[in-house]
N, C-alpha and C positions, 0 to 999 in steps of 0.2 A: 256697398255696391259689390256685386258679385257676377262673374261670368260662369256659366255652366257650359263646359265644352260639349259640343254637338247640339246645343240649344241656341236659340236667338238671344240677342242682348240688346237692350235700349237704354240710352242715357239721354237726359235732357240738361242742357247747359245754358244757363242765363248769360247774356252778353251785355257789356256796358252800353252799347248802342244797338239799334235794330240791325240785325244781321245783314239786311239788304244793303246797308250803308257801307259794308266791307267789300272790297273788290276780291279779296281772298280770305278763306276760312280753312284751317287744316286742323283735324283732329288726329292726334297721334297716339298710339298705344305702344308701350315698351315692356319689356320683361328682361331681366338679367342685364340690364343696361344696354339692351339691343333693341332697335325698332322692329316691331313685329308687323305693324299695319298703320297706314295713314289713310284717311278719308278727307276729301276736299269738298268745298262748296260746289254743288252740281253733280257730285258723284251719287250713284246709287246708294241709298241708305242714310243719306244726309238731307234732312228736312229743316227748313227755315220757318220760324214763326215770327211775330212781331217783336219779341224780346228774347228769343233763345233758339239754340240749335239742337236738334234732336239727332243722334247718331244711332244707327241700328246695325249690328253685325249679324251676318247670316250664320247658319249652322256651320258651313265650311270655314268661314273666318274665325269662329270660336275654337276650331280644332287647331289653329296655328299656335295657340297658347299652351304652355305646360301647366299641369296642375299645381297650385301652390299650397294646397292642403292635402293631407294624406288621402291617397286614392283607395277606393273600395276594390279596384283592380289590382292593387299591389305595386302601382308605378310609384317611384320616389317622389316626394313633394319638393317643390322647387320655390322660387321667389314669387311674390305677388306681382301682378302687372300694374302698370301706371298709365294714366290718361291725361292728356293735356290738350287744351285748345289754344290756337294761335289766330289772331285776326289781323288783316292787313288793310289799312285805308290809305296810308301814305308811308314814306320812309320814316317820318317823324311820329307816326300814329299806328304802331303795330303791337298792340298788348298781347300778352301771353298770360294764361291763368296759372294758378298754382297747379301742382300735379295731385291727382286723386289716386289714391291706392284702391286697387281692384283685386279682390281675391279670385282665384280661378279654381273651380271644382270640376273633377273628372266626372265622366258619364260611364254607366255600366256598358252601354252599347254605343260605339261611336259612328255609327252609320248615319249618313245625311239621309233623312226622310224626305220623300217627295211624293 
């Protein structure tokens, strides 16, 4: 998985139960041990299917991350990003996924296109 800064990004995450059975779902992205972005069930960019959650980041949201790979623009490379999904049904049923490593690549032009 890779995020390209100034581009859009989508990931599909399978859940143990149908996403509609959870009252809360949160997808969190972090980098350098700091939370960069969280999206919740019902937010723009979060789509539920019968067995998975799809999260989409906008161009502006991908610019919140620092490149983890050497940049063609000369910016120093940093740490990879990580993504995790947490679901909440009850206080005793709130699973969290493993974390996924996501490389972040820089863009030659960081303008948000519209």
